[in-house]
Every structure is written in C-alpha cells, then in structure tokens.
C-alpha positions as CSV (number, residue, x, y, z in Angstrom):
1,M,64.3,107.2,77.4
2,T,61.5,108.0,79.8
3,K,61.9,111.2,81.8
4,V,58.6,111.0,84.2
5,A,57.1,108.0,86.0
6,V,53.7,107.4,84.7
7,G,50.9,105.0,86.4
8,D,52.6,102.6,88.5
9,Q,56.1,102.9,87.3
10,P,58.7,103.7,90.0
11,V,59.9,107.1,90.6
12,D,63.5,106.4,89.6
13,I,62.4,104.9,86.1
14,E,64.4,107.5,84.6
15,H,67.5,106.3,86.0
16,Q,66.8,102.6,85.9
17,I,66.4,102.6,82.1
18,R,69.6,105.1,81.8
19,D,71.5,102.8,83.8
20,M,70.3,99.7,81.9
21,I,71.2,101.5,78.8
22,M,74.6,102.3,79.8
23,Q,75.4,98.7,80.5
24,F,75.3,97.6,77.1
25,I,76.4,101.0,75.3
26,T,79.5,101.5,77.1
27,R,81.0,98.2,75.6
28,E,83.0,98.7,72.7
29,S,81.7,95.7,71.0
30,C,78.1,97.3,71.1
31,L,76.9,99.2,68.0
32,I,74.6,102.3,69.0
33,L,71.6,103.1,67.2
34,A,70.8,106.9,68.0
35,V,67.2,107.2,67.2
36,T,65.5,110.6,67.1
37,P,61.9,111.5,65.9
38,A,62.0,114.2,63.2
39,N,59.1,115.9,64.7
40,T,61.3,117.4,67.6
41,D,64.6,119.2,67.7
42,L,67.4,117.3,67.0
43,A,69.5,119.7,69.7
44,N,67.4,117.9,72.3
45,S,68.0,114.2,71.4
46,D,68.7,112.4,74.6
47,A,69.9,109.3,72.2
48,L,72.7,111.7,70.5
49,K,73.7,113.0,73.8
50,V,74.2,109.7,75.5
51,A,75.9,108.2,72.5
52,K,78.5,111.3,72.5
53,E,79.6,110.3,76.0
54,V,80.4,106.7,75.1
55,D,81.3,107.1,71.5
56,P,83.1,110.6,71.3
57,Q,84.8,109.3,68.0
58,G,81.7,108.2,66.5
59,L,82.8,104.8,65.5
60,R,79.9,103.0,66.7
61,T,77.0,105.3,66.3
62,I,74.5,105.5,63.4
63,G,71.9,108.2,63.5
64,V,68.2,107.1,62.4
65,I,65.4,109.5,61.9
66,T,62.3,108.7,62.5
67,K,58.3,110.0,62.0
68,L,59.7,112.1,58.8
69,D,55.7,111.7,57.4
70,L,54.5,113.4,60.8
71,M,56.7,116.8,60.4
72,D,54.6,120.1,59.9
73,E,53.6,121.2,56.6
74,G,56.6,123.3,55.1
75,T,59.3,121.7,57.1
76,D,61.6,118.7,56.1
77,A,64.6,117.0,57.7
78,R,66.8,117.6,54.7
79,D,69.5,119.6,56.7
80,I,69.8,116.5,59.1
81,L,69.9,113.8,56.6
82,E,72.4,115.5,54.6
83,N,74.7,115.6,57.7
84,K,74.8,119.3,58.1
85,L,73.1,119.9,61.1
86,L,74.8,118.1,64.2
87,P,76.9,116.2,61.7
88,L,77.6,112.2,62.6
89,R,80.7,110.3,61.3
90,R,78.4,107.8,59.8
91,G,75.7,110.2,59.0
92,Y,72.1,109.6,59.2
93,I,69.4,107.5,57.7
94,G,65.6,108.4,57.6
95,V,62.8,105.9,58.0
96,V,58.9,105.9,57.9
97,N,57.6,103.0,60.2
98,R,53.9,101.6,60.4
99,S,51.5,104.1,62.4
100,Q,49.5,102.6,65.1
101,K,46.6,102.5,62.9
102,D,48.5,100.6,60.4
103,I,49.8,98.2,63.3
104,D,45.9,97.8,64.5
105,G,45.0,97.2,61.0
106,R,47.3,94.5,60.6
107,K,49.1,96.4,57.8
108,D,51.7,93.9,55.9
109,I,55.4,94.6,56.3
110,R,55.7,94.5,52.7
111,A,53.2,96.9,52.0
112,A,54.7,99.1,54.8
113,L,58.0,99.1,53.2
114,A,56.5,100.0,49.6
115,A,55.0,102.8,51.5
116,E,58.1,104.0,52.8
117,R,59.8,103.5,49.7
118,K,56.9,105.5,48.2
119,F,57.4,108.4,50.5
120,F,61.0,108.9,49.7
121,L,60.8,108.8,45.9
122,S,57.9,111.2,46.1
123,H,59.1,113.9,48.5
124,P,60.8,116.6,46.7
125,S,63.5,117.0,49.8
126,Y,64.3,113.5,50.1
127,R,64.1,112.1,46.4
128,H,67.4,112.8,45.5
129,M,68.8,110.6,48.6
130,A,65.9,108.1,48.4
131,E,68.6,105.3,47.7
132,R,70.2,106.3,50.9
133,M,67.0,106.2,53.0
134,G,64.5,103.7,54.4
135,T,64.4,100.7,56.5
136,P,66.3,98.2,53.6
137,H,69.3,100.7,53.6
138,L,69.5,100.7,57.4
139,Q,69.4,97.1,57.6
140,K,72.2,97.1,54.9
141,A,74.4,99.6,56.7
142,L,74.0,97.9,59.9
143,N,74.8,94.4,58.1
144,Q,77.9,96.1,56.7
145,Q,79.0,97.8,59.9
146,L,78.5,94.8,62.0
147,T,80.4,92.7,59.6
148,N,83.3,95.0,59.8
149,H,83.0,95.3,63.4
150,I,83.3,91.3,64.0
151,R,85.9,91.1,62.1
152,D,87.9,93.7,63.8
153,T,87.2,92.4,67.3
154,L,87.6,88.6,66.8
155,P,91.5,88.3,66.9
156,G,91.1,90.1,70.3
157,L,88.2,88.1,71.1
158,R,90.2,84.9,70.5
159,S,93.3,85.8,72.6
160,K,91.1,86.9,75.3
161,L,89.4,83.8,75.3
162,Q,92.5,81.7,74.8
163,S,94.1,83.1,78.1
164,Q,90.8,82.5,79.7
165,L,91.1,78.9,79.0
166,L,94.6,78.6,79.9
167,S,94.1,80.1,83.3
168,L,91.3,77.7,83.7
169,E,93.3,74.6,82.8
170,K,94.8,74.1,85.9
171,E,91.9,74.6,88.4
172,V,89.6,72.4,86.0
173,E,92.2,69.6,85.7
174,E,90.9,68.3,89.1
175,Y,87.3,68.3,88.1
176,K,87.6,66.9,84.5
177,N,87.5,63.4,85.6
178,F,84.7,64.1,88.3
179,R,82.2,61.3,88.4
180,P,79.7,61.6,91.2
181,D,78.1,58.2,90.6
182,D,81.4,56.4,91.0
183,P,81.6,54.3,94.2
184,T,85.2,54.7,94.8
185,R,85.3,58.3,94.2
186,K,85.2,59.6,97.9
187,T,87.9,57.0,99.0
188,K,90.2,57.9,96.4
189,A,89.4,61.7,97.3
190,L,89.9,60.8,101.1
191,L,93.5,59.1,100.3
192,Q,94.3,61.9,97.9
193,M,93.6,64.7,100.6
194,V,95.3,63.1,103.4
195,Q,98.4,62.4,101.3
196,Q,98.3,65.8,100.0
197,F,98.0,67.3,103.3
198,G,101.1,65.7,104.7
199,V,103.1,66.6,101.8
200,D,102.1,70.2,102.2
201,F,102.8,70.2,106.1
202,E,106.2,68.7,105.4
203,K,106.8,71.5,102.9
204,C,105.8,74.3,105.2
205,I,108.0,72.8,108.1
206,E,111.3,71.8,106.1
207,G,110.8,74.4,103.1
208,S,110.4,73.5,99.7
209,G,111.6,75.0,96.3
210,D,108.0,75.4,94.5
211,Q,105.3,77.6,95.6
212,V,107.5,79.7,98.0
213,D,105.6,82.5,99.5
214,T,107.3,85.6,98.9
215,A,105.2,87.8,100.9
216,E,105.6,86.9,104.3
217,L,107.6,84.4,106.6
218,S,105.5,80.9,107.6
219,G,106.0,77.6,108.7
220,G,109.6,76.6,109.2
221,A,110.9,79.8,108.6
222,R,108.9,81.5,111.7
223,I,109.9,78.7,113.9
224,N,113.4,79.1,113.0
225,R,113.1,82.9,113.9
226,I,111.8,81.8,117.4
227,F,114.5,79.5,117.9
228,H,117.4,81.7,116.9
229,E,116.3,85.2,117.4
230,R,113.2,85.3,119.8
231,F,114.5,82.5,122.3
232,P,118.2,84.0,122.8
233,F,117.0,87.3,123.3
234,E,114.4,86.4,126.1
235,L,117.4,84.2,127.7
236,V,119.7,87.6,127.8
237,K,116.5,89.7,129.2
238,I,116.3,87.5,132.3
239,V,120.0,86.7,133.1
240,F,121.7,89.9,132.6
241,D,120.7,92.1,135.8
242,E,124.0,93.3,137.1
243,K,123.0,95.2,140.1
244,E,120.3,92.9,141.1
245,L,122.8,90.0,140.6
246,R,125.5,91.6,142.9
247,R,123.4,92.2,145.6
248,E,122.2,88.7,145.7
249,I,125.9,87.4,145.6
250,S,126.7,90.0,148.6
251,H,123.6,88.3,150.8
252,A,124.7,85.0,149.8
253,I,128.4,85.4,150.8
254,K,127.4,86.9,154.3
255,N,124.7,84.2,154.8
256,V,127.1,81.6,154.2
257,H,129.6,82.9,156.6
258,G,127.0,83.7,159.2
259,V,128.6,85.1,162.3
260,R,132.1,84.4,161.0
261,T,134.2,86.8,159.0
262,G,135.2,84.5,155.9
263,L,138.7,84.7,154.7
264,F,138.0,82.6,151.5
265,T,135.3,83.1,148.6
266,P,132.7,80.5,149.8
267,D,131.8,77.6,147.1
268,L,128.2,77.5,148.5
269,A,127.6,81.1,147.5
270,F,128.6,80.3,144.1
271,E,126.3,77.4,143.6
272,A,123.2,79.1,145.4
273,I,123.7,82.0,142.8
274,V,124.0,79.7,139.8
275,K,121.2,77.8,140.5
276,K,118.9,80.5,141.1
277,Q,120.1,81.8,137.7
278,I,119.5,78.5,136.1
279,I,115.8,78.3,137.5
280,K,114.9,81.8,135.8
281,L,115.6,79.9,132.4
282,K,112.3,78.0,132.7
283,E,110.3,81.0,132.0
284,P,111.8,81.5,128.5
285,C,111.9,78.0,127.5
286,L,108.2,77.5,128.3
287,K,107.5,80.5,126.5
288,C,109.6,79.6,123.4
289,I,107.7,76.1,123.1
290,D,104.4,78.3,123.5
291,L,105.2,80.2,120.6
292,V,106.2,77.3,118.5
293,I,103.0,75.5,119.5
294,Q,101.1,78.4,118.0
295,E,103.0,78.4,114.8
296,L,102.6,75.0,114.2
297,I,98.9,75.1,114.7
298,N,98.7,78.0,112.3
299,T,100.9,75.8,109.7
300,V,98.1,73.1,110.2
301,R,95.3,75.7,109.6
302,Q,97.1,76.9,106.4
303,C,97.3,73.2,105.1
304,T,93.9,72.4,105.6
305,N,92.9,75.3,103.3
306,K,93.1,72.7,100.3
307,L,90.4,70.7,102.0
308,G,87.7,73.5,101.6
309,S,85.9,71.2,99.6
310,Y,84.9,69.0,102.1
311,P,84.2,71.0,105.1
312,R,84.0,68.1,107.6
313,L,87.1,66.5,106.5
314,R,88.8,69.6,106.8
315,E,87.4,70.1,110.6
316,E,88.2,66.4,111.6
317,T,91.8,66.8,110.3
318,E,92.4,69.9,112.1
319,R,90.8,68.5,115.4
320,I,93.0,65.6,115.3
321,V,96.3,67.0,114.5
322,T,95.9,69.8,116.7
323,T,95.0,67.4,119.5
324,Y,98.1,65.6,119.0
325,V,100.0,68.6,118.9
326,R,98.7,69.6,122.2
327,E,99.4,66.2,123.6
328,R,103.1,66.4,122.5
329,E,103.1,70.0,123.7
330,G,102.9,68.5,127.3
331,K,105.6,65.8,127.0
332,T,107.9,68.5,125.4
333,K,107.8,71.0,128.5
334,D,108.2,68.0,130.9
335,Q,111.6,67.4,128.7
336,V,112.7,70.8,128.7
337,L,112.1,71.3,132.5
338,L,113.9,68.1,133.1
339,L,116.8,69.3,131.0
340,I,116.9,72.4,133.5
341,D,116.6,69.9,136.6
342,I,119.5,68.0,135.1
343,E,121.6,71.3,135.0
344,L,120.6,72.1,138.7
345,S,121.5,68.5,139.7
346,Y,125.2,69.0,139.3
347,I,127.4,72.3,138.9
348,N,130.0,70.9,136.7
349,T,133.1,73.2,137.8
350,N,135.5,71.3,135.6
351,H,133.9,72.0,132.4
352,E,136.4,73.1,129.7
353,D,134.9,76.4,129.4
354,F,134.7,77.5,132.9
355,I,137.0,79.9,133.8
356,G,137.7,78.6,137.5
357,F,138.8,80.9,140.7
358,A,142.3,81.6,139.4
359,N,141.1,83.2,136.5
360,A,138.0,85.0,138.0
361,Q,140.0,87.0,140.0
362,Q,141.8,88.7,137.3
363,R,138.9,88.8,134.7
364,N,137.2,92.2,134.0
365,V,133.9,91.3,132.7
366,V,132.5,94.9,131.6
367,N,135.4,95.9,129.9
368,K,136.4,92.7,127.7
369,K,137.2,93.1,124.0
370,R,134.8,92.1,121.5
371,A,135.9,89.5,118.9
372,I,136.2,90.1,115.2
373,P,135.9,93.8,115.5
374,N,135.1,94.5,111.8
375,Q,132.5,91.7,111.6
376,V,129.2,93.2,109.8
377,I,126.3,91.7,112.0
378,R,123.1,93.3,110.3
379,K,122.3,95.7,107.5
380,G,118.9,97.2,106.7
381,W,116.4,100.3,106.8
382,L,115.2,101.8,110.1
383,T,113.5,104.8,110.4
384,L,115.4,107.4,112.8
385,N,113.0,109.4,115.1
386,I,113.9,112.9,115.8
387,S,111.8,116.0,116.9
388,I,110.5,117.9,114.0
389,M,112.3,121.1,115.2
390,K,115.6,119.1,114.4
391,G,114.5,117.6,110.9
392,G,111.9,115.0,111.9
393,S,111.8,111.3,111.0
394,K,113.6,109.9,108.4
395,E,114.7,106.5,106.8
396,Y,118.5,105.6,106.9
397,W,120.4,102.5,105.7
398,F,121.7,101.1,108.9
399,V,124.9,99.1,109.2
400,L,125.5,97.3,112.3
401,T,129.2,95.9,113.0
402,A,130.5,94.3,116.2
403,E,132.1,97.8,117.3
404,S,129.6,100.4,115.7
405,L,126.6,101.5,114.5
406,S,126.8,103.6,111.2
407,W,123.8,104.9,109.0
408,Y,124.0,106.3,105.7
409,K,121.5,108.0,102.8
410,D,121.1,104.5,101.0
411,E,122.4,101.2,100.6
412,E,124.9,102.2,98.4
413,E,126.9,103.3,101.5
414,K,128.6,106.3,99.9
415,E,127.3,109.1,102.1
416,K,127.8,108.2,105.6
417,K,125.6,110.2,108.1
418,Y,127.1,109.2,111.3
419,M,129.3,106.5,113.1
420,L,128.3,105.6,116.6
421,P,130.5,103.3,118.8
422,L,128.8,100.6,120.7
423,D,130.8,101.0,123.9
424,N,128.4,101.6,127.0
425,L,125.4,101.3,124.8
426,K,122.2,99.6,125.9
427,L,118.7,99.0,124.5
428,R,115.3,100.2,126.0
429,D,111.6,99.6,124.8
430,V,109.8,102.7,123.7
431,E,105.9,102.7,123.7
432,K,104.6,103.6,120.1
433,G,102.3,106.8,120.1
434,F,98.7,106.8,119.8
435,M,98.7,107.3,116.2
436,S,102.1,105.4,115.1
437,T,102.0,102.2,113.3
438,K,105.9,101.6,114.1
439,H,107.4,99.5,116.5
440,I,110.0,101.7,118.4
441,F,113.2,101.0,120.5
442,A,115.9,103.3,121.8
443,I,119.7,103.4,122.1
444,F,121.1,105.1,125.2
445,N,124.5,105.4,127.0
446,T,124.8,104.1,130.3
447,E,127.3,106.8,131.4
448,Q,124.6,109.5,130.6
449,R,126.4,111.0,127.8
450,N,124.8,112.4,124.5
451,V,124.7,109.5,121.7
452,Y,123.9,111.1,118.7
453,K,124.2,115.4,118.7
454,D,122.5,116.8,121.9
455,L,120.5,113.7,122.4
456,R,120.7,111.5,125.2
457,Q,119.1,108.5,123.2
458,I,118.2,107.6,119.6
459,E,115.0,106.2,118.7
460,L,114.8,103.6,115.7
461,A,111.5,102.3,114.2
462,C,110.6,99.4,112.4
463,D,107.6,98.3,110.4
464,S,106.7,95.2,112.2
465,Q,107.2,93.7,115.6
466,E,109.3,90.7,113.8
467,D,111.5,93.5,112.2
468,M,112.1,94.8,115.8
469,D,112.7,91.4,117.6
470,S,115.3,90.6,114.8
471,W,117.3,93.9,115.1
472,K,117.3,93.5,118.9
473,A,118.8,89.9,118.4
474,S,121.4,91.5,116.3
475,F,122.4,94.1,118.7
476,L,122.6,91.3,121.6
477,R,125.5,89.5,118.9
478,A,127.1,92.8,119.1
479,G,127.2,93.0,122.9
480,V,124.6,95.8,123.2
481,Y,122.0,94.3,126.0
482,P,118.7,95.5,127.0
483,E,118.4,97.6,129.9
484,K,116.8,96.6,133.1
485,D,114.4,98.3,135.1
486,Q,116.7,99.3,138.2
487,A,114.8,101.8,139.8
488,E,112.4,99.7,142.0
489,S,115.5,97.4,143.2
490,E,117.4,100.6,144.2
491,E,114.7,102.0,146.2
492,A,114.1,98.7,148.0
493,A,117.7,97.8,148.7
494,P,119.0,98.5,152.1
495,A,121.5,100.9,152.7
496,D,124.1,98.5,154.3
497,S,124.3,96.4,151.0
498,F,126.4,99.2,149.5
499,S,128.8,99.6,152.3
500,M,131.1,96.6,151.7
501,D,134.5,96.1,152.5
502,P,137.3,95.5,150.3
503,Q,137.4,91.8,151.0
504,L,134.0,91.2,150.4
505,E,133.8,93.5,147.2
506,R,136.7,91.4,145.9
507,Q,134.8,88.1,146.7
508,V,131.8,89.6,145.1
509,E,133.5,90.2,141.8
510,T,135.2,87.0,141.8
511,I,131.7,84.9,142.2
512,R,130.2,87.4,139.7
513,N,132.6,86.4,137.2
514,L,132.3,82.6,138.0
515,V,128.4,82.9,137.8
516,D,128.7,84.9,134.2
517,S,130.9,82.3,133.1
518,Y,129.1,79.2,134.3
519,I,125.7,80.9,133.4
520,G,127.2,81.4,129.6
521,I,128.0,77.7,129.4
522,V,124.3,76.9,130.9
523,N,122.8,79.4,128.4
524,K,124.6,77.7,125.5
525,T,123.9,74.3,126.3
526,I,120.1,75.2,126.6
527,R,120.2,77.2,123.5
528,D,121.9,74.3,121.7
529,L,119.3,71.7,123.1
530,M,115.9,73.5,122.9
531,P,115.5,73.2,119.3
532,K,116.8,69.6,119.1
533,T,113.9,68.8,121.9
534,I,111.0,70.6,120.5
535,M,112.0,69.2,116.8
536,H,112.4,65.7,117.9
537,I,109.4,65.4,120.4
538,M,106.8,67.9,118.9
539,I,107.8,68.6,115.2
540,N,109.0,65.5,113.6
541,S,106.8,63.4,115.6
542,A,103.7,65.4,114.3
543,K,105.0,64.8,110.9
544,D,105.2,60.9,111.5
545,F,101.6,61.1,112.8
546,I,100.2,62.6,109.9
547,H,101.9,60.2,107.4
548,S,101.3,57.0,109.7
549,E,98.1,57.4,111.9
550,L,95.9,60.5,110.5
551,L,94.2,58.2,107.9
552,A,93.3,55.5,110.5
553,Y,91.9,58.3,112.9
554,L,89.9,59.7,110.3
555,Y,88.3,56.3,109.5
556,S,87.5,55.7,113.0
557,S,86.2,59.2,113.6
558,G,82.7,58.8,111.8
559,D,80.9,57.6,108.6
560,Q,83.1,58.1,105.4
561,N,80.0,59.3,103.4
562,S,79.4,62.0,106.0
563,L,83.1,62.9,106.2
564,M,83.4,63.5,102.3
565,E,80.1,65.7,101.9
566,E,81.0,68.5,99.6
567,S,80.0,71.6,101.0
568,A,77.2,73.5,98.2
569,D,79.5,76.4,97.5
570,Q,82.3,73.8,96.2
571,A,79.8,71.8,94.2
572,Q,78.3,75.0,92.5
573,R,81.9,76.4,91.8
574,R,83.0,73.0,90.2
575,D,79.6,73.2,88.0
576,E,80.3,76.8,87.1
577,M,83.8,76.2,86.3
578,L,83.1,73.4,84.1
579,R,80.3,75.2,82.4
580,M,82.5,78.0,81.7
581,Y,85.3,75.9,80.7
582,H,83.3,74.0,77.9
583,A,81.7,77.3,76.9
584,I,84.9,78.8,76.2
585,K,86.0,75.7,74.2
586,E,82.7,75.9,72.2
587,A,83.3,79.4,71.5
588,L,87.0,79.0,70.3
589,S,85.9,76.4,67.9
590,I,83.1,78.7,66.5
591,I,85.5,81.4,66.2
592,G,87.8,78.9,64.2
593,D,84.9,78.1,61.8
594,I,84.1,81.9,61.0
595,S,85.7,83.1,57.8
596,T,86.9,86.7,58.1
597,S,87.1,87.3,54.3
598,T,84.4,89.5,54.3
599,I,84.1,92.7,52.2
600,S,84.7,95.7,54.1
601,T,83.9,99.3,53.7
602,P,86.6,102.3,55.1
603,V,85.5,104.0,58.2
604,P,84.0,107.7,57.3
605,P,86.4,110.5,58.2
606,P,86.0,112.5,61.3
607,V,83.5,115.3,61.4
608,N,83.1,118.4,63.3
609,D,81.4,117.0,66.3
610,S,81.2,120.1,68.5
611,W,77.4,119.3,68.8
612,I,76.6,123.1,68.5
613,P,73.0,123.6,67.8
614,E,73.3,125.9,64.8
615,T,72.2,125.3,61.1
616,R,75.1,125.4,58.5
617,P,74.3,127.8,55.6
618,A,73.7,126.2,52.6
619,S,76.9,126.9,50.8
620,T,78.9,125.0,53.5
621,A,80.0,122.0,51.8
622,P,79.1,118.6,53.4
623,P,81.6,116.1,54.7
624,P,83.5,114.5,51.8
625,S,82.0,111.2,52.8
626,R,78.5,112.0,51.4
627,P,77.6,112.9,47.7
628,P,77.0,116.6,47.5
629,A,73.3,117.7,47.7
630,V,71.7,119.8,45.0
631,R,68.2,120.7,44.1
632,G,68.6,119.8,40.4
633,P,69.6,116.7,38.7
634,T,72.3,114.6,40.6
635,P,74.9,112.4,39.7
636,G,74.1,108.8,40.4
637,P,70.7,107.0,39.7
638,P,68.5,109.0,37.4
639,P,65.8,110.7,39.5
640,L,62.2,109.5,39.0
641,N,60.9,112.4,37.2
642,P,63.7,114.8,35.0
643,T,61.6,117.8,36.0
644,P,64.0,120.3,37.2
645,T,61.8,122.0,40.0
646,F,58.5,121.1,41.6
647,A,55.7,123.7,42.5
648,A,54.0,120.8,44.9
649,P,55.0,117.3,45.5
650,P,53.8,115.5,42.3
651,I,52.4,111.9,42.0
652,P,54.8,109.7,40.3
653,S,53.4,108.7,36.8
654,R,53.7,105.2,35.4
655,P,54.6,105.4,31.6
656,G,54.7,102.5,29.9
657,P,54.8,98.9,30.9
658,P,54.8,98.2,34.6
659,G,58.0,96.5,34.2
660,N,59.7,99.7,33.4
661,A,58.1,102.0,36.3
662,F,61.3,103.4,37.3
663,G,62.7,104.5,33.8
664,N,65.7,102.1,34.4
665,S,64.5,98.8,35.4
666,G,68.0,97.5,35.3
667,L,69.5,99.6,38.0
668,D,69.3,98.6,41.5
669,P,69.3,101.9,43.9
670,F,70.7,99.4,46.7
671,S,73.8,98.1,44.8
672,A,76.1,101.0,45.8
673,P,77.3,99.4,48.9
674,P,79.5,95.9,48.4
675,Q,77.1,92.9,49.2
676,I,78.0,90.4,51.9
677,P,79.4,87.2,50.2
678,S,76.6,85.1,51.9
679,R,74.0,86.8,50.5
680,P,71.7,84.6,48.0
681,A,71.7,85.6,44.1
682,R,69.4,88.2,43.1
683,V,66.2,87.2,41.7
684,P,66.1,88.1,37.9
685,P,63.9,91.6,37.4
686,G,60.6,91.2,36.4
687,I,60.5,87.7,38.0
688,P,58.6,88.1,41.6
689,S,60.6,86.7,44.5
690,R,59.1,83.7,45.8
691,R,59.8,82.6,49.6
692,P,60.1,78.7,49.9
693,P,57.8,77.5,52.8
694,G,60.0,77.2,56.2
695,A,62.7,79.5,54.9
696,P,64.0,82.1,57.8
697,N,62.4,85.5,58.0
698,R,64.9,87.8,56.4
699,P,64.4,91.3,55.8
700,T,62.5,92.1,52.5
701,I,64.5,94.2,50.1
702,I,62.0,96.0,47.7
703,R,63.2,96.3,44.3
704,P,62.2,98.6,41.5
705,A,61.4,95.8,39.0
706,E,58.5,94.4,41.1
707,P,55.6,95.8,39.4
708,S,52.9,95.5,42.1
709,L,54.7,97.9,44.5
710,L,53.5,101.3,43.2
711,D,50.0,100.2,41.8
C-alpha cells in the first residue's frame, strides 16, 4: 500500500491502490493475506488495519510475517508468531523469501525453500514452531482454508446462480433460436411484431386479466374516466349558471313581445334560450374528443415500446397509427357537431321526459328533493385544510351520500368527526400554494353561513388532478354544483333587469323550469351518444385498422431490410444476455461436478482482537488453538538438537548417514493438518521425487528424508 507518489505516479496513487484493494477484500468470498514485514512495528501495519475493517471476526484473514532474516541482531518475532502480540484468529505464519540478490542470481526455488527451512530449524526462537512456519506450511494452510471456504459458499452460490438463470429464462426465450443468417427471419419478426402490437393495443383499450398495471390508470380505464367523470362535469359547469340564465330569459321574453305587453309565456323565448344553451355543448364535446385523442396516442406509444429492438419499425408504426387516429379525429368531431346540430334543428316538446307548461309553473327547481337519500356515492381519504391555529391540515376518511358529507378518523368509520348536510352547498376551485403539491377545492354555503365551526368554507386537498376531478364528479351526482363567476355579470347587468313585474317574474320562472327540463334531456342524450360516437368512429376503427391494414402500410412505406434493422444497443444487449445465460448454465454444471466431500478443519475460536499494541507478559496463556510456547523440549515432533539451552545459534550437526539427518526420518513435520484427498501419494522416504516432464508446476514440499537439502 503505497503512501507517497514516486516518479511519474499520480498524486492520488495511495487512494487508487486502497480503492482497488477494497474492491476485492470487501467480498465475503475473498481470503485475505495480511502481509507485514518483521523489521517494522506490527502496530503500524496497514494490512492488518484494513483487514480488520472488512473482516472484524477474523474468519477470512491469515497473518503473514516476512523478512524474518532481516531483523536487527538480538530481536525476533517470536511473540508475534506465537500470536501473543495483536492476536489473529488464524494466527501468523512466518516466511523467508529470496532476496533481490538471490533473484538477480537466479537462485533456484528449491534451494530457496531449503534455505528457508534451514533458517527456521536453526533459529533458537523459531525452531520449536518450525513445523508451523515457512512457505510450504502457508501453502497448506491456504489450501485447507480455501477448501473449507469453497465448500461453505458453494450451496449459496448454486442457489444464486439458479435464481439468476430463472430470471433470464423468459428474456432469453425470444433469442434462443435467433439465427442472423436466416433469410426469413426479418419477415417472421415483422409479422410477429405487428401482430403483438395489435394484441397489446386491444388489451390496453378493452382491458385484460394478464399483466394488469397496478400503479396507475392506463389506456381504456383513462378513456372511461373521461367519458363518465370529466365530460359530465364539463357539461354541468357550462350549463348551470342561474343568474345569467334568468337574465337571458327576461331579455328574450321582452324582445319577443316587443312594444306589446304579453299575456302569455312565449314559445319563441323558450326555443331561443334552449338553442343558446345547446350550442354551448359544443365546447365540452370537442374538449372530450381532444382528451380521448391524447390518451389514444399515449396508448399507441406505450404499445410500441415492445418494438424498441427495431427503431425504424417502431417509428414507422407510431407514425402510421397516429396519422390514422388524427384522420378519424376530424370525422369524429364532424359527427359530434352534427349531433348537436340535429338537437338544434327540432325542439321536441312532446318528449316523454319533458315537464310541459302545466307542470313548469308549479315546479320549484331549487328545493327539489334528492332521490335515495341514504345512497353512498363515494368514500375515500382527503386532507382537510385548516389553519395552523385551529389544528392544521389532517387526513380524514370522507363518506359522501346523497344528503350529507361525513368524515371519520379512519376507514373503520367508528369515530365520526363531523357530518355536513349538502343543502345550499357549492364547489369552487382553490389555487394551490407555492410550495404545495396537492390539488385543492373548497365547499361553501350559498347563504353565507358557516360550513364547519367558524369557517365559511372548508378546503379539501387531493394528491392528484385525477382524484380531484373524480371527487368533483361525485359531488355533482350528489347535487353539489360548481360555483359560477357571477361578479362580472352582476356589475355589467343594467339596473332595470331586476325591476320585473310579477307577471314577467312568473314567465321567467316558467321558462327557466322548461329550459332546465329540456336541457336535462339533451344532456342525457349527449352524455349517452358521445362515448358511443367516439368508440365507433375513432377507437374501434383504429383497432380494425391495426389488425387489417397496418401491415400493408408498413410494407409500402419502405424497404423491409431497412425497416427491420436492429439497433446497436439491442444487438449488444442480446449478445450479452446470451453470453450470461450460457455462462450461468456452464457454471451450474461445473458446480454440479465438484465433490464437496473434502476434509475440513474447524474454525479457530475467537481471540481478543482489541488491537491494542501492547506486549503481553510471558506468563499470559496463549489462545487455546495454538500449542503452548516453551523454551525447552516441546510436545510433538522432537527438536533437531536435544540440548536444552543455547548460548548462540548452533549449526545443526549431521550424525549418522544422510538418510537420518533429522533424527527421525519417518516423521513428516507437515503431516499434522489433514491432507486434501486429491493430493497424490507421498514418495517413499529416501527416494528423491522426480517430476515427470510436462507435469503441472505444483508447490514443492521439502521433506526431511531428502538427503541433499542441508549439505
């Protein structure tokens, strides 16, 4: 881990190397070798510090001490190697590598291992643990730990790969039989894409049981909302303007009579007012068609997302279908305007639902009773906006019936907060605040009374425009209508328009009731015919066009090869997905072939890993996982020289024949840990191992029975 940039290294070399190391050692499947030179203070070891960060339990960390032969004279690393100073769960292993001089002199690896072995056997501080030191023992410890690690992680790895394979199956299904050299591939793909587009479009409009969007309304559901919520609300907003309507009726009656004073209510005034009200229906009808057109185009775009593999095909399909929808838009608007003109052409006063003159004089429109008083029209959550001084805004569960608006603490409807009668109530829009994300409308009393406590109006907030429109439509069904902006009309009205004689007043009331009755009939007819007209001329014809004519238009729009050119991103995505799919299958087959019946060693018990850099006293007992360190004879393999103490490091004597150089040629100091089953059989003692030519370069284990090592 570099600390200072040297030469032409970047100034942030330290952070680059640390980040690179952390990418690997943070993974649970990575084994960590924390290497520290013996000639530096262990408490300053960056390797141990970083290993502690990512592996606090010490399950993946093995400590390695290098440069033991370069320590100052009179010092050693015995306390470290005996795991007394800064203990690690798996302890430390000391190694002595080749020096730069040895590397330059091309010193043989076997000779280096022999020299390392000789160093540990001859050093008085390390000879009692020589069997646990050196590169061969490090190889064996790593091999064993890696074996355990692989066996522990294989089941989890297998299940993870199987879940990945399962998730890829559906996406790869369309690519499995992909053959770029097949001449019919593009034709097949074009037919399948167009057919799938038609099916998707019809499902979006008509609704379907599979792949239902649970996040938001789409396609046919949004169009249905326009037909039965937005459109009726727009109709009511335009028609219901009481004062302006009465003023127009008064003027119409006076103008029909001219200089004469009329004794009877004139038919012409009724027809003039009715026709003027019917003409006002054109605007909401055209607005409804525009909203449906926008939803249709959005649906087309949504359905063409599946054609993203072929950008040109997607673009052409979207263009052709959108052009057709725009063409049908003109015909639909013409038809709707024709419907309104038909209504204008003949005022049918013999309609079965029309009240007639006799009933109009006795009818009181304002105070008419609502039908089905206990009918629940809508339930849902709304935010009741009240000033902070009076408790602030809070969400309540609202229940709207034909006679009242009630709100409760929650949807269980056990604790009722308030019930508000709907008599004389109206709606008005409220501009949302600068920081507010909610949409707000207000309810107020037309007789200037308090609606709730000392409030003249209550403000109700919804999360979206759709919710607000839906609630407004529900209030319409309950008979609560939107307010009209009457201030301007009142200011502009001449004073004499209100100085009516009683006879004129009765005539205005009669015609008002007749107009209300007849416009109700026309509204009912238009509300019924508008969705039918739009569905027949625009939506159903668009479905038929996609199923029967879209393919022909695509063939005539350009070259098929250019139409079916794949995007570079799609080709790359397909190749990557197929490569990943086959790699996962191969990995699963490899894991299936691996035998997990390996010999394992238990994980050493935890140690005191407080990492305080203080030397423990010699009397402190080492961790139970390590043999006790003593100066004299130790249990286990007999030492090289039975002399109890040494004044200076002695040179090992070689009594007897070379075959018995270690005193006990039959004992292998590396036989303590269990062997991996796949390891080949040992060479009998006394016979030098011969590597066959071409054999893999395996780590060489130096055995005491080889006579040439210490010569």
